[in-house]
N, C-alpha and C positions, 0 to 999 in steps of 0.2 A: 972404562969408567961407567958407562951406561949399565953394564951388567951388574957392577957393584951396587949402583943405586937401586936397580930393580930388586936385587937380593935383599938389600937393606929395607926397602919398602915392604916386601913380603914378610920379612921378619917382624916388622912393626905391625902388620896386619894380623899375624899369628899371635903376637903379644896382646893385641886388643881383644882378639877372640878368647884367649886364655883368661883374660881378666873379666870377661863378660859373664853376667848371670841373668838368665840361664844360658849356658853354652849348648848349642844344638849342633850335633854331628850327624851327618846322614850321607847315604850313598849306597851303592849295591853291595850285597853280600860278597859277590865275586865280580871282578873285572872279567868280562867275557870277550868283548870286541872293542876296538877303539871307538866305533860309532856309538855303542851302548854307553860307554863311560862318558864320552863327551856330551851326548844328548841328556843323560841323567844329570850331569853336572850343570848343564845349561838350564834345564827345567827347574832344578833345585835353586839355582841362583836367582831365577826369575821370581820365585816365591818370596824372596827377601826374608826367609825364615831360618836359613841355614848359615852357620858360621864356618864350618869345616867340612870338607868333602872326604869321605872315607870310601875305600874299596878294598876288597880282599884280593891280594896278589898271590900270596901263598896260603893255602887252606889246609890245616891239619884235619884230617878226616878220620872218623871212627873206624871205617873198614876200607881195605884196599879196593881199588876199582872205582871208588867214588871220585868225583871231580876235585882235584887237589889244587886248583888255581892255575892261572895262565902262566905264572912265574914272572921273572924279571922283565920279560918283553912287554908286560902291561904297564911298567913304570913310565915309559915315555907317553903313554896315553893319559896318565894322570897329570904329567907335566904339561901336556897340551891343554887339558881341561882347566888346569889352574890358570894358564896364560889367557884363555878365552873368558873365564868367569871371574877371576880375581880371588877365588876361594882357595885358602890354604888347604893342604892335603895331609892325610894320615893313613897309615897302613899298619897291619899287624906284622910283627917280626918274631921269629923263634930261634934264629941262629945269628952268629956274628956276621956271616956272609950276607944274610938278608939285611942286616943293619947297614953294612957297607953299600950294598946295591941301592937301598932306599935313599941313603944320603947322597949317593952319586947323582941321583935324579931329583935332588932338591925336595924330597918329601919333608914337610914342615913339622910334623909331629908323629911319634910312633906309639903303638900300644903293644903290650905283651899279653898274649891270649891266655885263656884259662888252662889250656892243656900244657902251656909252657910254665905258667906260674907254679904248677904242681911239682915241677922238677927243679930243684935248686941248682943243679949242674947247668941246665939250659938257661936259667935266669942269669947265672954268673957269666956264662958265655956272652949273652947279650949285653950285660953290664960292662964287661971288659971291652967290648967293641964300641961302647959309648964313651969311653974315657976321653976327655978332651973335647967332647962335643957339647955345644950349647943348643939343646933342643928339648921341648917338653916331651915327657913320657907318661903315658897312662898305663896302669896295671890292672888287669881284670882279676877278680877273685878266682882262686883255684876251683876246679870242677867239684871237688869234695869240700864239705864244710869244715875247713881247717884254717882258723884265723892266723895261726902262727906261720903257715906257708905264705899267706898274703903279706903279713908283716915282714917276713924274711925277705920277700921280693922287693918290698919298698926299701928296706935297709941296703940291700945289695946295689940297687940302682942309685940310691942317694950317695953311697960310698964311692961310686964311680964318678961323682962330681956333678950329677944331674941335679940342678936346683929346682926345676919345675916338675914335680912328680904328682900325679893324680891317680885316683882310684875309679874303677868301673865295676859297678855291681851288676852281674849278669845272672844271678841265681846259681843254685847248686844241684848237681845230680843227686837224686835220692830215690831209693827203692820204694816202689809202691805209689809214687807220685803220678797222678793221672791228669790233673787239671792244667799243669804247666809243663812246658818242655824242661825247664829247670826251676825247681821250687825257689821262690824268692827268699824265704828265710830272712825277712826284714830285720829281725833282731840282730843278726850277725853283721849286716851292713851298718846298723846303728852303733854296734860295738866298735867297728872299725872307725867310724866317724868320731866316737868318743876318744879313741886312742890317738887319732890324728885330726884334731879339731880344725886346724888351719889348712888341711889338705883338701883339694877339690875332690868331690865325690859325685860322679854322674851315674845315671842308670841306663841300662841296656834292656828296654822292654822286649825287643825283638827276640833275644835269646832266652829271656824268662818265659815268654808266652809261647813261642813256636808256632803261633798262628795270629793272623792279623785282626781277628774279630775282638780280641780282648786287649789289644795294644793300648787303647785309650785308657782303660781302667787302670792298668799297671802304671802307665806314664803319670796319670793323675795322682795315684798313690805315692809315687816317688816324689813328686813335687810337694804333696802334702807333708811328706817327711823331711822336707828341706834339702833335697838333693840339689846339686848345683847345675844340673843339666841333663840332657838325654842324648843317647846314641841310638838312632833308629834306622834300620835298613830300608833303602828305597831303590826301586827299579822301574825302568820305563814300561816294562810289561811283566809284572811279578809272576804271573802264572807260567811263563816260559823260562823263568830264571834257571840257571844251571845248578844252583845250590840254594837250599832253604827258601823255596818259592812261597810256601804258605805263610811265612812271617814277614814278607816284604810288602811295601805299599808304593803306590806311584808318588812322584813328587807333589802332585796336586792334592792327593789324599793326606800326605804328610802336612802340607800347609793348612789343610782343614783341621787336622788334629791340633796343630799349634794354636789355631784360632779358638778352639773349643776348650782347651785346657784352662783351668782357673789357676793363674799364677799367684802363689802365695808369697808373702814376705815374712821374714823371720821376726820382725819387731816393728812397732810403731811408736811414735813420740806422743804418748797420751798418758797423763797421770791417772785419769779415771780407769783406763784399761789396766794399767799396771797395778793399781790398788785393788781392783776387783780380782785380778788374777792371783795376786799375792794372798788375798784372803782365802781363796779356794785352795791354793797350794798348801797353806797352813792346815786347812782341814784334812787334806790328803796326808800331810806329815803326821798329824795326830792319829789318823786311822792306821797308817803304816806302823806306828809305834804300838798301837793296840794289837794289830795283827801279829806282830813279832812276839809280843808278850803271850798271846794265846797259843801261838805255835810252840813257844818254849814250854808252856804248861802241858801241851799235847805230848811233847817229847819226854817230859818227866813221867807222864802216865805210861808211855811206851817203855820206859826203863823199868817201871814196876812190872809190866807184863813180861819183859825180858827176864826178870828175876824168877817169876813163876815158871817160865819155860825152862830156864836153866835148872831149877830145882827138880823139875819133872822130866828132864831130857827130851824136851819138845823142840822141833825145828823152829827157826825164826819165821821163815816164810810159811804162811797159811793161805793157800791159794783160794779156798772158798771164802775166807774172810775178806781177802783183797777184792774178789769179785763183788761181794756184797757192798763194800765201801764204794766202789766205782759205780755200781748200778744206782745206789742211793744218791750219790753225788750228781750223776747225770740227770736223774729225775728232778732233784732240787735245783740244779743249775738251769734246767729248762724253764722252771717256774719263775726264776728271778732274773732271767735274761743273760745268763753266762753260757758261752758256746761250749760244745762238747770238746772241741780242740783245746780250749783253755783249761777246762776241768781236767782233762787227761794229763796235760803237761804239769799243772799245779800239783795234782795228787801223786803223780809219778815222783816229783821232787820231794814232796812231804814223805812219801812212802820210803824212798831211799834214805832220807835222813833218819827216819824212824828205825829202819833196819840197821843203820850205822850205830845208833845209840844202843839198840838191843845187842848188837854184836860185841860192843865194849863190855856190856854186862856179862854176856855169855863167856867171854874170854878173860874176865878179871879174876 
């Protein structure tokens, strides 16, 4: 009877954490020893800033020979840490067997990692193992920027009967990215939130950054974008961690970060605020309408250019002209406060639409 009451109580604690905003999840990238897990959990609990304890038990690694996690023998360590601190626990799972092992040791919440989300067969295996289970499940975005894979993973887990499904944004692998371990590509997270407005969306600054010195900036950006919480890796001695040492912080440093973040709210009950905001939004709507009209006029001119090219057997793409457009736009953008990154994305989109219009003329 006591065991049933304890289980019921922890389930209530997990439910309270799930409903809390912001939800803060923290713990070591990898469970290394029982002492390390318990001490990390104890120090995190003492901060009063953490709602759920995480630890990597199984670690999918890029190359063989890297530390791939302590395995199931680390699950009793988490169980002990939970008993000592009262913190519910969460681990990453990638197979049906890992789901079964985690549930055997009363793990309170599971998450599906980026390397698993990218594989529908693996997601389905995890989903099948979750049938009949009442437990929250978080899903990380796939390592590549493919929203459909993320949406597919959500659907598979939901169809397995899991009622509490959330998303973790941990950035995407991208060629040429040097600033971050995984490029944030915030617009993709925003799109997933648009598609799933009622679903929890938390941010994983640790895996976006890959280094602790910019964790705070990324965490603040996530909160500014109305994320529902954060998952940040914490270790009692980060520099000696067996995996991802550079991106982990001590429990005390984590607490300091939580104190320094400016926690935003989505709305306030103020008529003056809403009236002022609505007036500005209407101005944006009018400007957007004008922009679309101007772009439409631009495409009509592009079509006329396409007719001249067709009549003279000239290729659509004119590389020198495209370079001139970009150089002129970069210079103008710098003068009026528009970033080179934005100019590049905007003109790439306009250029491709122009090519599509000319292509129709060419082949009509």
